[in-house]
PASEBA-1860 file (N, C-alpha, C; in nm, 3 decimals):
! residues 142
1> MNLDYSVD> 0.756/0.343/-1.688/0.701/0.353/-1.554/0.807/0.419/-1.465 ~ 0.769/0.523/-1.393/0.861/0.594/-1.307/0.833/0.562/-1.161 ~ 0.909/0.471/-1.106/0.895/0.436/-0.965/0.999/0.514/-0.887 ~ 0.959/0.631/-0.837/1.051/0.722/-0.771/1.024/0.736/-0.621 ~ 0.948/0.644/-0.565/0.912/0.642/-0.423/0.821/0.758/-0.383 ~ 0.758/0.821/-0.480/0.657/0.923/-0.450/0.525/0.851/-0.423 ~ 0.435/0.919/-0.357/0.303/0.861/-0.331/0.232/0.833/-0.463 ~ 0.245/0.925/-0.559/0.179/0.906/-0.688/0.231/0.784/-0.764
9> SIKHLDYT> 0.354/0.741/-0.738/0.408/0.625/-0.809/0.332/0.497/-0.775 ~ 0.261/0.496/-0.664/0.180/0.380/-0.626/0.069/0.355/-0.730 ~ 0.029/0.458/-0.799/-0.073/0.443/-0.904/-0.025/0.346/-1.013 ~ 0.105/0.340/-1.036/0.160/0.245/-1.134/0.137/0.101/-1.088 ~ 0.150/0.078/-0.959/0.125/-0.056/-0.905/-0.022/-0.091/-0.921 ~ -0.110/0.005/-0.890/-0.254/-0.019/-0.909/-0.286/-0.052/-1.054 ~ -0.226/0.022/-1.145/-0.249/-0.003/-1.287/-0.206/-0.145/-1.325 ~ -0.089/-0.184/-1.278/-0.039/-0.318/-1.308/-0.132/-0.424/-1.251
17> METEFTNK> -0.174/-0.405/-1.127/-0.266/-0.503/-1.065/-0.397/-0.510/-1.143 ~ -0.444/-0.395/-1.189/-0.571/-0.390/-1.264/-0.557/-0.462/-1.398 ~ -0.443/-0.447/-1.462/-0.426/-0.510/-1.593/-0.395/-0.659/-1.583 ~ -0.341/-0.703/-1.471/-0.301/-0.843/-1.457/-0.406/-0.933/-1.392 ~ -0.495/-0.876/-1.312/-0.594/-0.956/-1.239/-0.736/-0.918/-1.276 ~ -0.823/-1.020/-1.277/-0.966/-0.997/-1.285/-1.020/-0.999/-1.143 ~ -1.149/-0.992/-1.127/-1.207/-1.004/-0.993/-1.175/-1.140/-0.932 ~ -1.170/-1.143/-0.802/-1.144/-1.264/-0.724/-1.004/-1.320/-0.745
25> GKLRNPQG> -0.910/-1.234/-0.784/-0.770/-1.273/-0.790/-0.729/-1.363/-0.904 ~ -0.810/-1.374/-1.005/-0.776/-1.458/-1.121/-0.684/-1.380/-1.216 ~ -0.578/-1.444/-1.260/-0.488/-1.381/-1.355/-0.553/-1.372/-1.492 ~ -0.537/-1.260/-1.557/-0.592/-1.243/-1.692/-0.516/-1.331/-1.792 ~ -0.386/-1.346/-1.773/-0.303/-1.426/-1.862/-0.220/-1.523/-1.778 ~ -0.275/-1.640/-1.746/-0.204/-1.736/-1.660/-0.073/-1.788/-1.719 ~ -0.051/-1.768/-1.846/0.073/-1.814/-1.911/0.174/-1.701/-1.932 ~ 0.139/-1.580/-1.891/0.225/-1.464/-1.917/0.340/-1.450/-1.819
33> NFAKYQPI> 0.424/-1.350/-1.843/0.541/-1.326/-1.759/0.503/-1.286/-1.617 ~ 0.396/-1.208/-1.602/0.355/-1.170/-1.467/0.320/-1.295/-1.387 ~ 0.247/-1.386/-1.449/0.208/-1.510/-1.380/0.332/-1.593/-1.344 ~ 0.428/-1.596/-1.432/0.549/-1.675/-1.410/0.627/-1.624/-1.288 ~ 0.629/-1.493/-1.271/0.706/-1.432/-1.161/0.617/-1.367/-1.056 ~ 0.491/-1.406/-1.051/0.394/-1.342/-0.963/0.439/-1.332/-0.816 ~ 0.487/-1.438/-0.753/0.527/-1.425/-0.612/0.636/-1.320/-0.590 ~ 0.735/-1.319/-0.676/0.844/-1.223/-0.662/0.794/-1.082/-0.687
41> IMIGFSGY> 0.712/-1.063/-0.788/0.658/-0.931/-0.820/0.574/-0.878/-0.705 ~ 0.489/-0.962/-0.650/0.400/-0.915/-0.544/0.477/-0.886/-0.414 ~ 0.582/-0.963/-0.387/0.667/-0.931/-0.272/0.737/-0.796/-0.297 ~ 0.781/-0.776/-0.420/0.843/-0.648/-0.455/0.747/-0.532/-0.441 ~ 0.623/-0.550/-0.485/0.522/-0.445/-0.471/0.500/-0.411/-0.324 ~ 0.487/-0.512/-0.239/0.461/-0.486/-0.097/0.581/-0.416/-0.033 ~ 0.703/-0.455/-0.071/0.821/-0.387/-0.020/0.829/-0.243/-0.068 ~ 0.788/-0.220/-0.192/0.788/-0.084/-0.247/0.690/0.004/-0.170
49> IAEVIMKH> 0.571/-0.048/-0.144/0.473/0.029/-0.067/0.528/0.061/0.072 ~ 0.590/-0.037/0.135/0.649/-0.015/0.267/0.752/0.098/0.261 ~ 0.836/0.096/0.159/0.940/0.198/0.145/0.879/0.337/0.122 ~ 0.775/0.346/0.040/0.708/0.474/0.017/0.651/0.528/0.148 ~ 0.585/0.442/0.224/0.529/0.485/0.353/0.640/0.534/0.445 ~ 0.749/0.461/0.454/0.858/0.500/0.544/0.926/0.629/0.500 ~ 0.936/0.652/0.370/0.998/0.775/0.321/0.913/0.898/0.348 ~ 0.783/0.880/0.362/0.693/0.995/0.379/0.642/1.011/0.522
57> THNARLEI> 0.701/0.940/0.614/0.664/0.953/0.755/0.790/0.965/0.839 ~ 0.773/1.001/0.964/0.889/1.023/1.051/0.912/0.900/1.140 ~ 1.030/0.844/1.131/1.073/0.733/1.217/0.990/0.605/1.204 ~ 0.927/0.582/1.090/0.860/0.453/1.068/0.969/0.349/1.043 ~ 0.940/0.225/1.080/1.039/0.119/1.064/0.973/-0.009/1.016 ~ 1.054/-0.095/0.960/1.008/-0.224/0.910/1.033/-0.330/1.016 ~ 0.934/-0.415/1.040/0.950/-0.527/1.133/0.917/-0.656/1.060 ~ 1.013/-0.748/1.060/0.994/-0.877/0.994/1.024/-0.986/1.096
65> DDAAQYWY> 0.931/-1.078/1.111/0.950/-1.192/1.199/1.010/-1.305/1.113 ~ 1.139/-1.326/1.127/1.209/-1.427/1.045/1.153/-1.567/1.064 ~ 1.094/-1.593/1.179/1.042/-1.727/1.208/0.902/-1.749/1.152 ~ 0.836/-1.643/1.109/0.699/-1.655/1.058/0.700/-1.729/0.923 ~ 0.606/-1.819/0.907/0.599/-1.897/0.784/0.573/-1.807/0.663 ~ 0.484/-1.710/0.678/0.448/-1.620/0.568/0.498/-1.479/0.597 ~ 0.626/-1.465/0.630/0.685/-1.337/0.666/0.664/-1.233/0.556 ~ 0.664/-1.276/0.432/0.653/-1.185/0.318/0.512/-1.126/0.305
73> LDFKVVAE> 0.415/-1.185/0.374/0.281/-1.128/0.381/0.256/-1.055/0.512 ~ 0.321/-1.100/0.617/0.291/-1.050/0.751/0.390/-0.946/0.804 ~ 0.489/-0.906/0.725/0.581/-0.805/0.776/0.503/-0.675/0.801 ~ 0.554/-0.594/0.891/0.483/-0.474/0.934/0.569/-0.350/0.909 ~ 0.499/-0.241/0.881/0.560/-0.110/0.888/0.500/-0.047/1.013 ~ 0.586/-0.009/1.106/0.543/0.042/1.236/0.578/0.190/1.244 ~ 0.478/0.269/1.278/0.497/0.414/1.290/0.555/0.449/1.426 ~ 0.610/0.568/1.433/0.661/0.619/1.560/0.550/0.622/1.666
81> NGWIVKPG> 0.425/0.643/1.621/0.313/0.648/1.715/0.260/0.509/1.752 ~ 0.324/0.403/1.700/0.288/0.267/1.737/0.188/0.199/1.645 ~ 0.132/0.271/1.550/0.035/0.210/1.459/0.108/0.130/1.353 ~ 0.041/0.029/1.299/0.104/-0.060/1.201/0.019/-0.076/1.076 ~ 0.086/-0.109/0.967/0.021/-0.153/0.843/0.097/-0.274/0.793 ~ 0.030/-0.356/0.714/0.090/-0.476/0.656/0.071/-0.472/0.505 ~ 0.166/-0.410/0.433/0.153/-0.398/0.288/0.141/-0.531/0.214 ~ 0.206/-0.636/0.262/0.197/-0.766/0.196/0.055/-0.819/0.193
89> QRITKRAY> -0.016/-0.800/0.303/-0.156/-0.844/0.306/-0.242/-0.758/0.214 ~ -0.209/-0.629/0.204/-0.288/-0.542/0.117/-0.271/-0.579/-0.029 ~ -0.153/-0.622/-0.067/-0.130/-0.664/-0.206/-0.222/-0.780/-0.242 ~ -0.234/-0.877/-0.154/-0.322/-0.991/-0.183/-0.468/-0.947/-0.188 ~ -0.505/-0.853/-0.102/-0.643/-0.802/-0.106/-0.668/-0.726/-0.236 ~ -0.568/-0.653/-0.284/-0.584/-0.579/-0.409/-0.606/-0.676/-0.524 ~ -0.533/-0.785/-0.526/-0.551/-0.884/-0.632/-0.690/-0.945/-0.626 ~ -0.739/-0.972/-0.506/-0.868/-1.039/-0.490/-0.988/-0.945/-0.506
97> YGKQAELY> -0.982/-0.828/-0.443/-1.097/-0.738/-0.442/-1.095/-0.632/-0.552 ~ -0.985/-0.617/-0.622/-0.979/-0.520/-0.730/-0.969/-0.377/-0.681 ~ -1.031/-0.285/-0.757/-1.020/-0.142/-0.731/-1.063/-0.100/-0.591 ~ -1.156/-0.171/-0.532/-1.203/-0.130/-0.399/-1.095/-0.145/-0.292 ~ -0.989/-0.217/-0.323/-0.875/-0.231/-0.230/-0.753/-0.159/-0.288 ~ -0.776/-0.044/-0.347/-0.674/0.033/-0.416/-0.549/0.055/-0.329 ~ -0.434/0.036/-0.387/-0.307/0.052/-0.317/-0.275/0.199/-0.290 ~ -0.310/0.285/-0.384/-0.284/0.429/-0.368/-0.357/0.484/-0.246
105> TYTVAAIN> -0.485/0.456/-0.235/-0.564/0.503/-0.122/-0.510/0.447/0.009 ~ -0.475/0.320/0.008/-0.417/0.254/0.126/-0.289/0.326/0.170 ~ -0.203/0.357/0.075/-0.075/0.421/0.106/-0.097/0.562/0.160 ~ -0.185/0.638/0.097/-0.216/0.773/0.144/-0.272/0.768/0.287 ~ -0.363/0.677/0.311/-0.422/0.664/0.445/-0.316/0.623/0.548 ~ -0.229/0.531/0.511/-0.124/0.487/0.604/-0.032/0.603/0.639 ~ 0.009/0.679/0.540/0.097/0.794/0.565/0.027/0.893/0.657 ~ -0.097/0.918/0.630/-0.172/1.013/0.712/-0.187/0.963/0.856
113> YFRQPAAG> -0.223/0.838/0.873/-0.235/0.782/1.008/-0.101/0.784/1.081 ~ 0.004/0.753/1.009/0.137/0.749/1.071/0.183/0.886/1.115 ~ 0.128/0.991/1.058/0.164/1.128/1.096/0.086/1.178/1.218 ~ -0.011/1.101/1.262/-0.092/1.142/1.377/-0.013/1.127/1.507 ~ -0.047/1.208/1.609/0.022/1.195/1.737/-0.003/1.060/1.804 ~ 0.089/1.018/1.889/0.081/0.888/1.954/-0.041/0.874/2.044 ~ -0.092/0.983/2.097/-0.204/0.977/2.191/-0.336/0.943/2.122 ~ -0.339/0.946/1.992/-0.463/0.913/1.921/-0.496/1.021/1.820
121> MTQPFALE> -0.611/1.005/1.758/-0.652/1.098/1.654/-0.706/1.226/1.718 ~ -0.619/1.319/1.745/-0.663/1.446/1.801/-0.682/1.549/1.691 ~ -0.637/1.517/1.571/-0.655/1.605/1.457/-0.748/1.535/1.357 ~ -0.821/1.610/1.277/-0.906/1.544/1.177/-0.822/1.472/1.073 ~ -0.877/1.367/1.020/-0.811/1.290/0.915/-0.813/1.375/0.789 ~ -0.698/1.419/0.742/-0.690/1.515/0.632/-0.611/1.458/0.515 ~ -0.680/1.395/0.422/-0.613/1.338/0.305/-0.550/1.446/0.218 ~ -0.605/1.566/0.221/-0.553/1.670/0.132/-0.408/1.706/0.162
129> EVLVKKKP> -0.359/1.670/0.278/-0.219/1.696/0.311/-0.127/1.619/0.217 ~ -0.169/1.503/0.172/-0.086/1.419/0.086/-0.132/1.424/-0.059 ~ -0.262/1.434/-0.081/-0.314/1.434/-0.217/-0.282/1.565/-0.288 ~ -0.267/1.558/-0.418/-0.238/1.676/-0.496/-0.360/1.767/-0.500 ~ -0.477/1.711/-0.531/-0.600/1.789/-0.534/-0.656/1.797/-0.394 ~ -0.691/1.915/-0.353/-0.748/1.931/-0.219/-0.900/1.920/-0.229 ~ -0.954/1.819/-0.161/-1.098/1.794/-0.161/-1.143/1.772/-0.019 ~ -1.266/1.809/0.014/-1.320/1.772/0.145/-1.326/1.621/0.156
137> WWKFGK> -1.312/1.566/0.275/-1.308/1.421/0.293/-1.432/1.352/0.240 ~ -1.548/1.418/0.244/-1.671/1.351/0.200/-1.680/1.345/0.048 ~ -1.592/1.414/-0.024/-1.591/1.409/-0.169/-1.471/1.332/-0.222 ~ -1.413/1.250/-0.139/-1.293/1.176/-0.176/-1.312/1.095/-0.303 ~ -1.424/1.028/-0.317/-1.447/0.941/-0.431/-1.492/1.011/-0.557 ~ -1.508/1.143/-0.555/-1.562/1.214/-0.672/-1.455/1.282/-0.750
END
């Protein structure tokens, strides 16, 4: 597995989540190593996603409320334009909802939103800027 902080490397996290979880967040192998270290792995995944987003955007920063009980789920990546994402919460959604909460799509969308001007969406949402294959937005799922 090549985790090089590229956007495409997020696909490795999706693959791992797909192989380790069934629908509704049930572990496929409750006695396996992933299950044994699940909290640490999932915190690592959310931190990795945060780092990928910050590396591919301008002046994004990490905000952690040390006093928050669930800081590892509620930490934020804040864009220069003021928009936020919470990768820790997305990891739990990916485990529970499966492919429909894909981490790769989430990361691409976050990077794209973070690149928008602070005044709002004055430019069209263009996934092709980050995706390798250029597709019209309405054919994203094909």
